[in-house]
mmCIF file of the N, C-alpha and C atoms, coordinates in Angstrom:
data_MODEL
# 
_entry.id   MODEL 
# 
loop_
_atom_site.group_PDB 
_atom_site.id 
_atom_site.type_symbol 
_atom_site.label_atom_id 
_atom_site.label_alt_id 
_atom_site.label_comp_id 
_atom_site.label_asym_id 
_atom_site.label_entity_id 
_atom_site.label_seq_id 
_atom_site.pdbx_PDB_ins_code 
_atom_site.Cartn_x 
_atom_site.Cartn_y 
_atom_site.Cartn_z 
_atom_site.occupancy 
_atom_site.B_iso_or_equiv 
_atom_site.pdbx_formal_charge 
_atom_site.auth_seq_id 
_atom_site.auth_comp_id 
_atom_site.auth_asym_id 
_atom_site.auth_atom_id 
_atom_site.pdbx_PDB_model_num 
ATOM 1   N N  . MET A 1 1  ? -37.961 -40.909 15.729 1.00 0.00 ? 1  MET A N  1 
ATOM 2   C CA . MET A 1 1  ? -37.476 -41.708 14.630 1.00 0.00 ? 1  MET A CA 1 
ATOM 3   C C  . MET A 1 1  ? -36.873 -40.772 13.580 1.00 0.00 ? 1  MET A C  1 
ATOM 4   N N  . THR A 1 2  ? -35.664 -41.133 13.132 1.00 0.00 ? 2  THR A N  1 
ATOM 5   C CA . THR A 1 2  ? -35.017 -40.304 12.126 1.00 0.00 ? 2  THR A CA 1 
ATOM 6   C C  . THR A 1 2  ? -35.497 -40.707 10.747 1.00 0.00 ? 2  THR A C  1 
ATOM 7   N N  . GLU A 1 3  ? -35.515 -39.712 9.921  1.00 0.00 ? 3  GLU A N  1 
ATOM 8   C CA . GLU A 1 3  ? -35.989 -39.934 8.567  1.00 0.00 ? 3  GLU A CA 1 
ATOM 9   C C  . GLU A 1 3  ? -34.817 -40.353 7.696  1.00 0.00 ? 3  GLU A C  1 
ATOM 10  N N  . GLU A 1 4  ? -34.924 -41.457 7.045  1.00 0.00 ? 4  GLU A N  1 
ATOM 11  C CA . GLU A 1 4  ? -33.856 -41.909 6.157  1.00 0.00 ? 4  GLU A CA 1 
ATOM 12  C C  . GLU A 1 4  ? -33.988 -41.198 4.822  1.00 0.00 ? 4  GLU A C  1 
ATOM 13  N N  . LYS A 1 5  ? -32.846 -40.833 4.297  1.00 0.00 ? 5  LYS A N  1 
ATOM 14  C CA . LYS A 1 5  ? -32.843 -40.121 3.022  1.00 0.00 ? 5  LYS A CA 1 
ATOM 15  C C  . LYS A 1 5  ? -32.768 -41.119 1.879  1.00 0.00 ? 5  LYS A C  1 
ATOM 16  N N  . THR A 1 6  ? -33.403 -40.742 0.807  1.00 0.00 ? 6  THR A N  1 
ATOM 17  C CA . THR A 1 6  ? -33.356 -41.592 -0.370 1.00 0.00 ? 6  THR A CA 1 
ATOM 18  C C  . THR A 1 6  ? -32.017 -41.420 -1.059 1.00 0.00 ? 6  THR A C  1 
ATOM 19  N N  . THR A 1 7  ? -31.712 -42.332 -1.912 1.00 0.00 ? 7  THR A N  1 
ATOM 20  C CA . THR A 1 7  ? -30.463 -42.257 -2.674 1.00 0.00 ? 7  THR A CA 1 
ATOM 21  C C  . THR A 1 7  ? -30.422 -40.981 -3.487 1.00 0.00 ? 7  THR A C  1 
ATOM 22  N N  . ARG A 1 8  ? -31.529 -40.604 -4.056 1.00 0.00 ? 8  ARG A N  1 
ATOM 23  C CA . ARG A 1 8  ? -31.607 -39.386 -4.863 1.00 0.00 ? 8  ARG A CA 1 
ATOM 24  C C  . ARG A 1 8  ? -31.279 -38.160 -4.013 1.00 0.00 ? 8  ARG A C  1 
ATOM 25  N N  . GLU A 1 9  ? -31.819 -38.087 -2.812 1.00 0.00 ? 9  GLU A N  1 
ATOM 26  C CA . GLU A 1 9  ? -31.541 -36.965 -1.920 1.00 0.00 ? 9  GLU A CA 1 
ATOM 27  C C  . GLU A 1 9  ? -30.065 -36.934 -1.515 1.00 0.00 ? 9  GLU A C  1 
ATOM 28  N N  . LEU A 1 10 ? -29.500 -38.084 -1.240 1.00 0.00 ? 10 LEU A N  1 
ATOM 29  C CA . LEU A 1 10 ? -28.084 -38.161 -0.867 1.00 0.00 ? 10 LEU A CA 1 
ATOM 30  C C  . LEU A 1 10 ? -27.191 -37.717 -2.024 1.00 0.00 ? 10 LEU A C  1 
ATOM 31  N N  . VAL A 1 11 ? -27.534 -38.143 -3.229 1.00 0.00 ? 11 VAL A N  1 
ATOM 32  C CA . VAL A 1 11 ? -26.769 -37.745 -4.407 1.00 0.00 ? 11 VAL A CA 1 
ATOM 33  C C  . VAL A 1 11 ? -26.879 -36.244 -4.608 1.00 0.00 ? 11 VAL A C  1 
ATOM 34  N N  . TYR A 1 12 ? -28.080 -35.704 -4.449 1.00 0.00 ? 12 TYR A N  1 
ATOM 35  C CA . TYR A 1 12 ? -28.287 -34.268 -4.600 1.00 0.00 ? 12 TYR A CA 1 
ATOM 36  C C  . TYR A 1 12 ? -27.447 -33.508 -3.580 1.00 0.00 ? 12 TYR A C  1 
ATOM 37  N N  . GLU A 1 13 ? -27.470 -33.909 -2.317 1.00 0.00 ? 13 GLU A N  1 
ATOM 38  C CA . GLU A 1 13 ? -26.695 -33.238 -1.278 1.00 0.00 ? 13 GLU A CA 1 
ATOM 39  C C  . GLU A 1 13 ? -25.188 -33.346 -1.551 1.00 0.00 ? 13 GLU A C  1 
ATOM 40  N N  . THR A 1 14 ? -24.774 -34.514 -2.001 1.00 0.00 ? 14 THR A N  1 
ATOM 41  C CA . THR A 1 14 ? -23.360 -34.714 -2.303 1.00 0.00 ? 14 THR A CA 1 
ATOM 42  C C  . THR A 1 14 ? -22.933 -33.819 -3.452 1.00 0.00 ? 14 THR A C  1 
ATOM 43  N N  . ASN A 1 15 ? -23.746 -33.743 -4.496 1.00 0.00 ? 15 ASN A N  1 
ATOM 44  C CA . ASN A 1 15 ? -23.434 -32.861 -5.627 1.00 0.00 ? 15 ASN A CA 1 
ATOM 45  C C  . ASN A 1 15 ? -23.380 -31.402 -5.191 1.00 0.00 ? 15 ASN A C  1 
ATOM 46  N N  . ARG A 1 16 ? -24.321 -31.012 -4.353 1.00 0.00 ? 16 ARG A N  1 
ATOM 47  C CA . ARG A 1 16 ? -24.342 -29.647 -3.848 1.00 0.00 ? 16 ARG A CA 1 
ATOM 48  C C  . ARG A 1 16 ? -23.067 -29.346 -3.054 1.00 0.00 ? 16 ARG A C  1 
ATOM 49  N N  . ASP A 1 17 ? -22.676 -30.288 -2.217 1.00 0.00 ? 17 ASP A N  1 
ATOM 50  C CA . ASP A 1 17 ? -21.464 -30.104 -1.413 1.00 0.00 ? 17 ASP A CA 1 
ATOM 51  C C  . ASP A 1 17 ? -20.219 -30.048 -2.297 1.00 0.00 ? 17 ASP A C  1 
ATOM 52  N N  . VAL A 1 18 ? -20.158 -30.892 -3.300 1.00 0.00 ? 18 VAL A N  1 
ATOM 53  C CA . VAL A 1 18 ? -19.016 -30.903 -4.211 1.00 0.00 ? 18 VAL A CA 1 
ATOM 54  C C  . VAL A 1 18 ? -18.951 -29.587 -4.985 1.00 0.00 ? 18 VAL A C  1 
ATOM 55  N N  . LYS A 1 19 ? -20.089 -29.095 -5.424 1.00 0.00 ? 19 LYS A N  1 
ATOM 56  C CA . LYS A 1 19 ? -20.118 -27.812 -6.138 1.00 0.00 ? 19 LYS A CA 1 
ATOM 57  C C  . LYS A 1 19 ? -19.642 -26.679 -5.224 1.00 0.00 ? 19 LYS A C  1 
ATOM 58  N N  . TRP A 1 20 ? -20.072 -26.709 -3.962 1.00 0.00 ? 20 TRP A N  1 
ATOM 59  C CA . TRP A 1 20 ? -19.645 -25.681 -3.013 1.00 0.00 ? 20 TRP A CA 1 
ATOM 60  C C  . TRP A 1 20 ? -18.129 -25.746 -2.801 1.00 0.00 ? 20 TRP A C  1 
ATOM 61  N N  . ILE A 1 21 ? -17.613 -26.957 -2.649 1.00 0.00 ? 21 ILE A N  1 
ATOM 62  C CA . ILE A 1 21 ? -16.170 -27.130 -2.459 1.00 0.00 ? 21 ILE A CA 1 
ATOM 63  C C  . ILE A 1 21 ? -15.412 -26.629 -3.681 1.00 0.00 ? 21 ILE A C  1 
ATOM 64  N N  . CYS A 1 22 ? -15.895 -26.948 -4.867 1.00 0.00 ? 22 CYS A N  1 
ATOM 65  C CA . CYS A 1 22 ? -15.239 -26.486 -6.093 1.00 0.00 ? 22 CYS A CA 1 
ATOM 66  C C  . CYS A 1 22 ? -15.255 -24.963 -6.175 1.00 0.00 ? 22 CYS A C  1 
ATOM 67  N N  . LYS A 1 23 ? -16.376 -24.352 -5.803 1.00 0.00 ? 23 LYS A N  1 
ATOM 68  C CA . LYS A 1 23 ? -16.482 -22.892 -5.824 1.00 0.00 ? 23 LYS A CA 1 
ATOM 69  C C  . LYS A 1 23 ? -15.479 -22.278 -4.842 1.00 0.00 ? 23 LYS A C  1 
ATOM 70  N N  . MET A 1 24 ? -15.364 -22.860 -3.660 1.00 0.00 ? 24 MET A N  1 
ATOM 71  C CA . MET A 1 24 ? -14.415 -22.345 -2.672 1.00 0.00 ? 24 MET A CA 1 
ATOM 72  C C  . MET A 1 24 ? -12.968 -22.509 -3.167 1.00 0.00 ? 24 MET A C  1 
ATOM 73  N N  . LEU A 1 25 ? -12.669 -23.618 -3.807 1.00 0.00 ? 25 LEU A N  1 
ATOM 74  C CA . LEU A 1 25 ? -11.324 -23.834 -4.350 1.00 0.00 ? 25 LEU A CA 1 
ATOM 75  C C  . LEU A 1 25 ? -11.014 -22.827 -5.455 1.00 0.00 ? 25 LEU A C  1 
ATOM 76  N N  . GLN A 1 26 ? -12.000 -22.523 -6.290 1.00 0.00 ? 26 GLN A N  1 
ATOM 77  C CA . GLN A 1 26 ? -11.803 -21.520 -7.338 1.00 0.00 ? 26 GLN A CA 1 
ATOM 78  C C  . GLN A 1 26 ? -11.531 -20.144 -6.729 1.00 0.00 ? 26 GLN A C  1 
ATOM 79  N N  . ARG A 1 27 ? -12.266 -19.808 -5.674 1.00 0.00 ? 27 ARG A N  1 
ATOM 80  C CA . ARG A 1 27 ? -12.025 -18.525 -5.000 1.00 0.00 ? 27 ARG A CA 1 
ATOM 81  C C  . ARG A 1 27 ? -10.631 -18.479 -4.399 1.00 0.00 ? 27 ARG A C  1 
ATOM 82  N N  . MET A 1 28 ? -10.231 -19.578 -3.781 1.00 0.00 ? 28 MET A N  1 
ATOM 83  C CA . MET A 1 28 ? -8.895  -19.623 -3.187 1.00 0.00 ? 28 MET A CA 1 
ATOM 84  C C  . MET A 1 28 ? -7.812  -19.484 -4.254 1.00 0.00 ? 28 MET A C  1 
ATOM 85  N N  . GLU A 1 29 ? -8.032  -20.136 -5.385 1.00 0.00 ? 29 GLU A N  1 
ATOM 86  C CA . GLU A 1 29 ? -7.069  -20.054 -6.481 1.00 0.00 ? 29 GLU A CA 1 
ATOM 87  C C  . GLU A 1 29 ? -6.990  -18.627 -7.016 1.00 0.00 ? 29 GLU A C  1 
ATOM 88  N N  . ALA A 1 30 ? -8.143  -17.977 -7.151 1.00 0.00 ? 30 ALA A N  1 
ATOM 89  C CA . ALA A 1 30 ? -8.165  -16.592 -7.623 1.00 0.00 ? 30 ALA A CA 1 
ATOM 90  C C  . ALA A 1 30 ? -7.449  -15.680 -6.634 1.00 0.00 ? 30 ALA A C  1 
ATOM 91  N N  . GLN A 1 31 ? -7.667  -15.900 -5.351 1.00 0.00 ? 31 GLN A N  1 
ATOM 92  C CA . GLN A 1 31 ? -6.988  -15.103 -4.332 1.00 0.00 ? 31 GLN A CA 1 
ATOM 93  C C  . GLN A 1 31 ? -5.491  -15.356 -4.374 1.00 0.00 ? 31 GLN A C  1 
ATOM 94  N N  . ASP A 1 32 ? -5.106  -16.608 -4.603 1.00 0.00 ? 32 ASP A N  1 
ATOM 95  C CA . ASP A 1 32 ? -3.690  -16.950 -4.693 1.00 0.00 ? 32 ASP A CA 1 
ATOM 96  C C  . ASP A 1 32 ? -3.054  -16.257 -5.895 1.00 0.00 ? 32 ASP A C  1 
ATOM 97  N N  . GLU A 1 33 ? -3.747  -16.240 -7.028 1.00 0.00 ? 33 GLU A N  1 
ATOM 98  C CA . GLU A 1 33 ? -3.235  -15.573 -8.224 1.00 0.00 ? 33 GLU A CA 1 
ATOM 99  C C  . GLU A 1 33 ? -3.130  -14.070 -7.987 1.00 0.00 ? 33 GLU A C  1 
ATOM 100 N N  . GLU A 1 34 ? -4.115  -13.498 -7.290 1.00 0.00 ? 34 GLU A N  1 
ATOM 101 C CA . GLU A 1 34 ? -4.077  -12.073 -6.972 1.00 0.00 ? 34 GLU A CA 1 
ATOM 102 C C  . GLU A 1 34 ? -2.900  -11.769 -6.041 1.00 0.00 ? 34 GLU A C  1 
ATOM 103 N N  . PHE A 1 35 ? -2.692  -12.644 -5.070 1.00 0.00 ? 35 PHE A N  1 
ATOM 104 C CA . PHE A 1 35 ? -1.565  -12.476 -4.151 1.00 0.00 ? 35 PHE A CA 1 
ATOM 105 C C  . PHE A 1 35 ? -0.244  -12.547 -4.910 1.00 0.00 ? 35 PHE A C  1 
ATOM 106 N N  . GLU A 1 36 ? -0.125  -13.520 -5.806 1.00 0.00 ? 36 GLU A N  1 
ATOM 107 C CA . GLU A 1 36 ? 1.098   -13.665 -6.600 1.00 0.00 ? 36 GLU A CA 1 
ATOM 108 C C  . GLU A 1 36 ? 1.336   -12.422 -7.459 1.00 0.00 ? 36 GLU A C  1 
ATOM 109 N N  . ALA A 1 37 ? 0.271   -11.886 -8.047 1.00 0.00 ? 37 ALA A N  1 
ATOM 110 C CA . ALA A 1 37 ? 0.400   -10.682 -8.871 1.00 0.00 ? 37 ALA A CA 1 
ATOM 111 C C  . ALA A 1 37 ? 0.860   -9.501  -8.023 1.00 0.00 ? 37 ALA A C  1 
ATOM 112 N N  . ARG A 1 38 ? 0.291   -9.366  -6.834 1.00 0.00 ? 38 ARG A N  1 
ATOM 113 C CA . ARG A 1 38 ? 0.710   -8.276  -5.942 1.00 0.00 ? 38 ARG A CA 1 
ATOM 114 C C  . ARG A 1 38 ? 2.156   -8.461  -5.496 1.00 0.00 ? 38 ARG A C  1 
ATOM 115 N N  . LEU A 1 39 ? 2.546   -9.697  -5.250 1.00 0.00 ? 39 LEU A N  1 
ATOM 116 C CA . LEU A 1 39 ? 3.921   -9.973  -4.853 1.00 0.00 ? 39 LEU A CA 1 
ATOM 117 C C  . LEU A 1 39 ? 4.894   -9.630  -5.982 1.00 0.00 ? 39 LEU A C  1 
ATOM 118 N N  . ARG A 1 40 ? 4.541   -9.992  -7.219 1.00 0.00 ? 40 ARG A N  1 
ATOM 119 C CA . ARG A 1 40 ? 5.385   -9.646  -8.361 1.00 0.00 ? 40 ARG A CA 1 
ATOM 120 C C  . ARG A 1 40 ? 5.496   -8.132  -8.524 1.00 0.00 ? 40 ARG A C  1 
ATOM 121 N N  . ALA A 1 41 ? 4.378   -7.423  -8.330 1.00 0.00 ? 41 ALA A N  1 
ATOM 122 C CA . ALA A 1 41 ? 4.392   -5.959  -8.433 1.00 0.00 ? 41 ALA A CA 1 
ATOM 123 C C  . ALA A 1 41 ? 5.293   -5.368  -7.351 1.00 0.00 ? 41 ALA A C  1 
ATOM 124 N N  . LEU A 1 42 ? 5.217   -5.904  -6.153 1.00 0.00 ? 42 LEU A N  1 
ATOM 125 C CA . LEU A 1 42 ? 6.055   -5.417  -5.058 1.00 0.00 ? 42 LEU A CA 1 
ATOM 126 C C  . LEU A 1 42 ? 7.533   -5.674  -5.351 1.00 0.00 ? 42 LEU A C  1 
ATOM 127 N N  . GLU A 1 43 ? 7.844   -6.847  -5.878 1.00 0.00 ? 43 GLU A N  1 
ATOM 128 C CA . GLU A 1 43 ? 9.239   -7.158  -6.214 1.00 0.00 ? 43 GLU A CA 1 
ATOM 129 C C  . GLU A 1 43 ? 9.745   -6.221  -7.310 1.00 0.00 ? 43 GLU A C  1 
ATOM 130 N N  . GLY A 1 44 ? 8.895   -5.911  -8.282 1.00 0.00 ? 44 GLY A N  1 
ATOM 131 C CA . GLY A 1 44 ? 9.273   -4.970  -9.337 1.00 0.00 ? 44 GLY A CA 1 
ATOM 132 C C  . GLY A 1 44 ? 9.505   -3.585  -8.775 1.00 0.00 ? 44 GLY A C  1 
ATOM 133 N N  . TRP A 1 45 ? 8.648   -3.175  -7.846 1.00 0.00 ? 45 TRP A N  1 
ATOM 134 C CA . TRP A 1 45 ? 8.797   -1.863  -7.209 1.00 0.00 ? 45 TRP A CA 1 
ATOM 135 C C  . TRP A 1 45 ? 10.103  -1.806  -6.423 1.00 0.00 ? 45 TRP A C  1 
ATOM 136 N N  . ARG A 1 46 ? 10.409  -2.873  -5.691 1.00 0.00 ? 46 ARG A N  1 
ATOM 137 C CA . ARG A 1 46 ? 11.655  -2.900  -4.914 1.00 0.00 ? 46 ARG A CA 1 
ATOM 138 C C  . ARG A 1 46 ? 12.867  -2.837  -5.833 1.00 0.00 ? 46 ARG A C  1 
ATOM 139 N N  . ALA A 1 47 ? 12.829  -3.543  -6.937 1.00 0.00 ? 47 ALA A N  1 
ATOM 140 C CA . ALA A 1 47 ? 13.942  -3.515  -7.888 1.00 0.00 ? 47 ALA A CA 1 
ATOM 141 C C  . ALA A 1 47 ? 14.087  -2.117  -8.483 1.00 0.00 ? 47 ALA A C  1 
ATOM 142 N N  . GLU A 1 48 ? 12.954  -1.486  -8.773 1.00 0.00 ? 48 GLU A N  1 
ATOM 143 C CA . GLU A 1 48 ? 12.978  -0.127  -9.324 1.00 0.00 ? 48 GLU A CA 1 
ATOM 144 C C  . GLU A 1 48 ? 13.589  0.839   -8.308 1.00 0.00 ? 48 GLU A C  1 
ATOM 145 N N  . LYS A 1 49 ? 13.192  0.724   -7.051 1.00 0.00 ? 49 LYS A N  1 
ATOM 146 C CA . LYS A 1 49 ? 13.726  1.599   -6.004 1.00 0.00 ? 49 LYS A CA 1 
ATOM 147 C C  . LYS A 1 49 ? 15.223  1.355   -5.816 1.00 0.00 ? 49 LYS A C  1 
ATOM 148 N N  . ALA A 1 50 ? 15.645  0.104   -5.871 1.00 0.00 ? 50 ALA A N  1 
ATOM 149 C CA . ALA A 1 50 ? 17.069  -0.204  -5.739 1.00 0.00 ? 50 ALA A CA 1 
ATOM 150 C C  . ALA A 1 50 ? 17.841  0.416   -6.895 1.00 0.00 ? 50 ALA A C  1 
ATOM 151 N N  . GLY A 1 51 ? 17.283  0.379   -8.094 1.00 0.00 ? 51 GLY A N  1 
ATOM 152 C CA . GLY A 1 51 ? 17.913  1.006   -9.258 1.00 0.00 ? 51 GLY A CA 1 
ATOM 153 C C  . GLY A 1 51 ? 18.021  2.512   -9.086 1.00 0.00 ? 51 GLY A C  1 
ATOM 154 N N  . GLU A 1 52 ? 16.949  3.113   -8.554 1.00 0.00 ? 52 GLU A N  1 
ATOM 155 C CA . GLU A 1 52 ? 16.975  4.556   -8.307 1.00 0.00 ? 52 GLU A CA 1 
ATOM 156 C C  . GLU A 1 52 ? 18.052  4.905   -7.278 1.00 0.00 ? 52 GLU A C  1 
ATOM 157 N N  . GLU A 1 53 ? 18.163  4.089   -6.240 1.00 0.00 ? 53 GLU A N  1 
ATOM 158 C CA . GLU A 1 53 ? 19.179  4.338   -5.214 1.00 0.00 ? 53 GLU A CA 1 
ATOM 159 C C  . GLU A 1 53 ? 20.584  4.230   -5.807 1.00 0.00 ? 53 GLU A C  1 
ATOM 160 N N  . ARG A 1 54 ? 20.791  3.242   -6.682 1.00 0.00 ? 54 ARG A N  1 
ATOM 161 C CA . ARG A 1 54 ? 22.108  3.099   -7.323 1.00 0.00 ? 54 ARG A CA 1 
ATOM 162 C C  . ARG A 1 54 ? 22.410  4.302   -8.206 1.00 0.00 ? 54 ARG A C  1 
ATOM 163 N N  . ARG A 1 55 ? 21.400  4.761   -8.964 1.00 0.00 ? 55 ARG A N  1 
ATOM 164 C CA . ARG A 1 55 ? 21.605  5.928   -9.818 1.00 0.00 ? 55 ARG A CA 1 
ATOM 165 C C  . ARG A 1 55 ? 21.912  7.166   -8.977 1.00 0.00 ? 55 ARG A C  1 
ATOM 166 N N  . LEU A 1 56 ? 21.169  7.343   -7.897 1.00 0.00 ? 56 LEU A N  1 
ATOM 167 C CA . LEU A 1 56 ? 21.396  8.483   -7.019 1.00 0.00 ? 56 LEU A CA 1 
ATOM 168 C C  . LEU A 1 56 ? 22.787  8.423   -6.413 1.00 0.00 ? 56 LEU A C  1 
ATOM 169 N N  . SER A 1 57 ? 23.205  7.243   -6.014 1.00 0.00 ? 57 SER A N  1 
ATOM 170 C CA . SER A 1 57 ? 24.546  7.066   -5.447 1.00 0.00 ? 57 SER A CA 1 
ATOM 171 C C  . SER A 1 57 ? 25.614  7.414   -6.482 1.00 0.00 ? 57 SER A C  1 
ATOM 172 N N  . THR A 1 58 ? 25.417  6.989   -7.710 1.00 0.00 ? 58 THR A N  1 
ATOM 173 C CA . THR A 1 58 ? 26.370  7.287   -8.784 1.00 0.00 ? 58 THR A CA 1 
ATOM 174 C C  . THR A 1 58 ? 26.420  8.782   -9.063 1.00 0.00 ? 58 THR A C  1 
ATOM 175 N N  . VAL A 1 59 ? 25.254  9.426   -9.118 1.00 0.00 ? 59 VAL A N  1 
ATOM 176 C CA . VAL A 1 59 ? 25.195  10.869  -9.350 1.00 0.00 ? 59 VAL A CA 1 
ATOM 177 C C  . VAL A 1 59 ? 25.866  11.605  -8.194 1.00 0.00 ? 59 VAL A C  1 
ATOM 178 N N  . SER A 1 60 ? 25.603  11.182  -6.980 1.00 0.00 ? 60 SER A N  1 
ATOM 179 C CA . SER A 1 60 ? 26.214  11.825  -5.810 1.00 0.00 ? 60 SER A CA 1 
ATOM 180 C C  . SER A 1 60 ? 27.730  11.692  -5.840 1.00 0.00 ? 60 SER A C  1 
ATOM 181 N N  . ALA A 1 61 ? 28.200  10.509  -6.179 1.00 0.00 ? 61 ALA A N  1 
ATOM 182 C CA . ALA A 1 61 ? 29.645  10.296  -6.250 1.00 0.00 ? 61 ALA A CA 1 
ATOM 183 C C  . ALA A 1 61 ? 30.260  11.164  -7.345 1.00 0.00 ? 61 ALA A C  1 
ATOM 184 N N  . GLY A 1 62 ? 29.595  11.238  -8.484 1.00 0.00 ? 62 GLY A N  1 
ATOM 185 C CA . GLY A 1 62 ? 30.088  12.072  -9.585 1.00 0.00 ? 62 GLY A CA 1 
ATOM 186 C C  . GLY A 1 62 ? 30.097  13.545  -9.204 1.00 0.00 ? 62 GLY A C  1 
ATOM 187 N N  . ALA A 1 63 ? 29.020  14.005  -8.565 1.00 0.00 ? 63 ALA A N  1 
ATOM 188 C CA . ALA A 1 63 ? 28.951  15.402  -8.136 1.00 0.00 ? 63 ALA A CA 1 
ATOM 189 C C  . ALA A 1 63 ? 30.024  15.696  -7.096 1.00 0.00 ? 63 ALA A C  1 
ATOM 190 N N  . GLY A 1 64 ? 30.237  14.767  -6.194 1.00 0.00 ? 64 GLY A N  1 
ATOM 191 C CA . GLY A 1 64 ? 31.278  14.946  -5.176 1.00 0.00 ? 64 GLY A CA 1 
ATOM 192 C C  . GLY A 1 64 ? 32.653  15.043  -5.802 1.00 0.00 ? 64 GLY A C  1 
ATOM 193 N N  . GLY A 1 65 ? 32.900  14.236  -6.810 1.00 0.00 ? 65 GLY A N  1 
ATOM 194 C CA . GLY A 1 65 ? 34.181  14.290  -7.518 1.00 0.00 ? 65 GLY A CA 1 
ATOM 195 C C  . GLY A 1 65 ? 34.375  15.618  -8.225 1.00 0.00 ? 65 GLY A C  1 
ATOM 196 N N  . ILE A 1 66 ? 33.335  16.098  -8.860 1.00 0.00 ? 66 ILE A N  1 
ATOM 197 C CA . ILE A 1 66 ? 33.417  17.388  -9.569 1.00 0.00 ? 66 ILE A CA 1 
ATOM 198 C C  . ILE A 1 66 ? 33.660  18.520  -8.574 1.00 0.00 ? 66 ILE A C  1 
ATOM 199 N N  . VAL A 1 67 ? 32.883  18.548  -7.489 1.00 0.00 ? 67 VAL A N  1 
ATOM 200 C CA . VAL A 1 67 ? 33.060  19.588  -6.475 1.00 0.00 ? 67 VAL A CA 1 
ATOM 201 C C  . VAL A 1 67 ? 34.463  19.512  -5.877 1.00 0.00 ? 67 VAL A C  1 
ATOM 202 N N  . GLY A 1 68 ? 34.928  18.321  -5.586 1.00 0.00 ? 68 GLY A N  1 
ATOM 203 C CA . GLY A 1 68 ? 36.286  18.152  -5.053 1.00 0.00 ? 68 GLY A CA 1 
ATOM 204 C C  . GLY A 1 68 ? 37.334  18.663  -6.024 1.00 0.00 ? 68 GLY A C  1 
ATOM 205 N N  . GLY A 1 69 ? 37.166  18.403  -7.294 1.00 0.00 ? 69 GLY A N  1 
ATOM 206 C CA . GLY A 1 69 ? 38.099  18.877  -8.311 1.00 0.00 ? 69 GLY A CA 1 
ATOM 207 C C  . GLY A 1 69 ? 38.114  20.388  -8.408 1.00 0.00 ? 69 GLY A C  1 
ATOM 208 N N  . VAL A 1 70 ? 36.906  20.975  -8.377 1.00 0.00 ? 70 VAL A N  1 
ATOM 209 C CA . VAL A 1 70 ? 36.808  22.435  -8.441 1.00 0.00 ? 70 VAL A CA 1 
ATOM 210 C C  . VAL A 1 70 ? 37.481  23.054  -7.214 1.00 0.00 ? 70 VAL A C  1 
ATOM 211 N N  . VAL A 1 71 ? 37.230  22.505  -6.044 1.00 0.00 ? 71 VAL A N  1 
ATOM 212 C CA . VAL A 1 71 ? 37.851  23.022  -4.819 1.00 0.00 ? 71 VAL A CA 1 
ATOM 213 C C  . VAL A 1 71 ? 39.365  22.890  -4.911 1.00 0.00 ? 71 VAL A C  1 
ATOM 214 N N  . ALA A 1 72 ? 39.876  21.775  -5.408 1.00 0.00 ? 72 ALA A N  1 
ATOM 215 C CA . ALA A 1 72 ? 41.323  21.587  -5.537 1.00 0.00 ? 72 ALA A CA 1 
ATOM 216 C C  . ALA A 1 72 ? 41.925  22.617  -6.482 1.00 0.00 ? 72 ALA A C  1 
ATOM 217 N N  . VAL A 1 73 ? 41.248  22.868  -7.592 1.00 0.00 ? 73 VAL A N  1 
ATOM 218 C CA . VAL A 1 73 ? 41.740  23.871  -8.546 1.00 0.00 ? 73 VAL A CA 1 
ATOM 219 C C  . VAL A 1 73 ? 41.737  25.256  -7.902 1.00 0.00 ? 73 VAL A C  1 
ATOM 220 N N  . LEU A 1 74 ? 40.643  25.603  -7.190 1.00 0.00 ? 74 LEU A N  1 
ATOM 221 C CA . LEU A 1 74 ? 40.557  26.906  -6.532 1.00 0.00 ? 74 LEU A CA 1 
ATOM 222 C C  . LEU A 1 74 ? 41.648  27.072  -5.466 1.00 0.00 ? 74 LEU A C  1 
ATOM 223 N N  . VAL A 1 75 ? 41.899  26.047  -4.710 1.00 0.00 ? 75 VAL A N  1 
ATOM 224 C CA . VAL A 1 75 ? 42.961  26.101  -3.690 1.00 0.00 ? 75 VAL A CA 1 
ATOM 225 C C  . VAL A 1 75 ? 44.311  26.298  -4.364 1.00 0.00 ? 75 VAL A C  1 
ATOM 226 N N  . LYS A 1 76 ? 44.509  25.605  -5.445 1.00 0.00 ? 76 LYS A N  1 
ATOM 227 C CA . LYS A 1 76 ? 45.782  25.695  -6.186 1.00 0.00 ? 76 LYS A CA 1 
ATOM 228 C C  . LYS A 1 76 ? 45.952  27.102  -6.755 1.00 0.00 ? 76 LYS A C  1 
ATOM 229 N N  . VAL A 1 77 ? 44.872  27.624  -7.378 1.00 0.00 ? 77 VAL A N  1 
ATOM 230 C CA . VAL A 1 77 ? 44.953  28.933  -8.009 1.00 0.00 ? 77 VAL A CA 1 
ATOM 231 C C  . VAL A 1 77 ? 45.061  30.033  -6.963 1.00 0.00 ? 77 VAL A C  1 
ATOM 232 N N  . LEU A 1 78 ? 44.196  29.984  -5.964 1.00 0.00 ? 78 LEU A N  1 
ATOM 233 C CA . LEU A 1 78 ? 44.180  31.040  -4.941 1.00 0.00 ? 78 LEU A CA 1 
ATOM 234 C C  . LEU A 1 78 ? 45.349  30.918  -3.971 1.00 0.00 ? 78 LEU A C  1 
ATOM 235 N N  . GLY A 1 79 ? 45.842  29.728  -3.814 1.00 0.00 ? 79 GLY A N  1 
ATOM 236 C CA . GLY A 1 79 ? 46.966  29.510  -2.907 1.00 0.00 ? 79 GLY A CA 1 
ATOM 237 C C  . GLY A 1 79 ? 48.298  29.863  -3.536 1.00 0.00 ? 79 GLY A C  1 
ATOM 238 N N  . GLY A 1 80 ? 48.273  30.125  -4.781 1.00 0.00 ? 80 GLY A N  1 
ATOM 239 C CA . GLY A 1 80 ? 49.486  30.534  -5.484 1.00 0.00 ? 80 GLY A CA 1 
ATOM 240 C C  . GLY A 1 80 ? 50.421  29.388  -5.758 1.00 0.00 ? 80 GLY A C  1 
ATOM 241 N N  . GLY A 1 81 ? 49.919  28.175  -5.675 1.00 0.00 ? 81 GLY A N  1 
ATOM 242 C CA . GLY A 1 81 ? 50.758  27.011  -5.786 1.00 0.00 ? 81 GLY A CA 1 
ATOM 243 C C  . GLY A 1 81 ? 51.122  26.668  -7.143 1.00 0.00 ? 81 GLY A C  1 
# 
């Protein structure tokens, strides 16, 4: 024979289950916020790296132009042109 639970016991179990569910939802929300924060940090890092690459590309292009100019002047001067 199964034991029937009283209304008080059922309410207690239901409250306990609801509290557990709420606790799990809070943990999930905290994990979601942590994930979002990490994602934002990663996006910021990627943007920073892209900026560094653009700066490096600009510096390289500028250095190449300067070296090319110096070589052209040297060829002109040494070539007697």
